[in-house]
C-alpha positions in Angstrom: 0.0 0.0 0.0 1.4 3.4 -1.0 1.4 5.5 2.1 1.7 8.9 0.4 -1.3 11.0 1.3 -3.8 11.7 -1.5 -6.3 13.4 0.9 -6.2 14.9 4.3 -8.9 14.4 6.9 -9.6 17.2 9.4 -12.0 17.5 12.3 -14.4 20.5 12.4 -15.1 21.8 15.9 -15.8 18.9 18.2 -18.7 17.1 16.5 -16.6 14.1 15.4 -14.2 14.0 18.4 -17.2 13.9 20.9 -18.4 10.8 19.1 -14.9 9.2 18.7 -14.0 9.6 22.4 -17.1 7.6 23.5 -16.1 4.5 21.4 -14.4 1.3 22.6 -10.7 1.1 21.7 -11.3 -1.5 19.0 -13.7 0.8 17.3 -11.3 3.8 17.6 -8.6 1.6 16.0 -10.9 0.6 13.2 -11.9 4.2 12.6 -8.3 5.3 12.3 -7.4 2.3 10.1 -10.3 3.4 7.8 -9.1 7.0 7.8 -5.6 5.8 6.6 -7.3 4.0 3.6 -9.2 7.1 2.7 -6.2 9.3 3.0 -3.8 7.1 1.1 -5.7 5.1 -1.6 -6.0 6.5 -5.1 -9.5 5.0 -5.5 -11.3 4.5 -2.2 -13.4 1.3 -2.0 -17.1 2.1 -1.7 -17.3 -0.2 1.3 -15.4 2.5 3.2 -16.5 5.7 1.5 -19.7 6.6 -0.3 -21.5 9.6 -1.7 -24.9 10.2 -0.2 -27.6 10.9 -2.8 -29.6 14.1 -2.5 -27.5 15.3 0.4 -25.8 18.6 -0.7 -22.4 17.1 -1.1 -22.2 14.7 1.9 -20.2 11.5 2.0 -20.3 8.8 4.6 -17.2 7.0 5.9 -18.3 3.4 6.7 -16.8 1.5 9.6 -17.7 -2.0 10.7 -16.2 -3.4 13.9 -17.6 -6.9 14.7 -21.3 -6.7 14.5 -21.3 -2.9 15.0 -21.8 -0.5 12.1 -20.7 3.1 12.3 -21.1 6.0 9.9 -19.2 9.3 9.9 -20.5 12.1 7.7 -18.0 14.3 5.9 -17.6 16.6 2.9 -14.8 17.9 0.7 -13.2 21.4 0.9 -10.5 22.7 -1.4 -10.1 19.6 -3.4 -8.5 16.9 -1.3 -9.4 18.1 2.2 -12.1 16.0 3.9 -13.9 17.7 6.7 -15.5 15.4 9.3 -18.9 16.2 10.6 -20.9 13.9 12.9 -20.6 10.2 13.6 -23.1 7.7 14.9 -23.7 4.0 15.4 -26.1 2.6 12.8 -28.8 0.5 14.3 -31.1 -0.1 11.3 -30.8 -0.5 7.5 -31.8 3.1 6.8 -29.6 6.0 7.9 -31.7 8.3 10.2 -32.7 11.5 8.4 -31.9 13.4 11.6 -28.2 12.4 11.3 -28.1 13.5 7.7 -29.8 16.8 8.6 -27.3 17.3 11.4 -24.4 16.8 9.0 -25.9 19.2 6.5 -26.2 21.8 9.2 -22.5 21.3 10.2 -21.5 21.6 6.6 -23.4 24.9 6.3 -21.7 26.2 9.5 -18.3 25.3 8.1 -19.0 27.0 4.8 -20.3 30.2 6.4 -17.0 30.6 8.4 -15.0 31.4 5.3 
């Protein structure tokens, strides 16, 4: 695996870090492992990173640890900069609209700071 960074992931305020700090160590390790794939792979496998239809430019980072499924919403800024929004544990097939709406609101906050 080529370790040269193709993208950079940043945290915006403490939305993601609040979620991250509450996770078990194995989940934290898997999240960081997934971030490395996203930052270093030329083409990110869709099992780890996917565009969300009708979401105003949101993507979801997909993390599976054992039977637990986690999603971290993010968006691009200035080309290869990935800005993390909120994360949550997925408990059903469908992503809760409230989580998508929260990510859209975070993205708008971020864009209005420029």
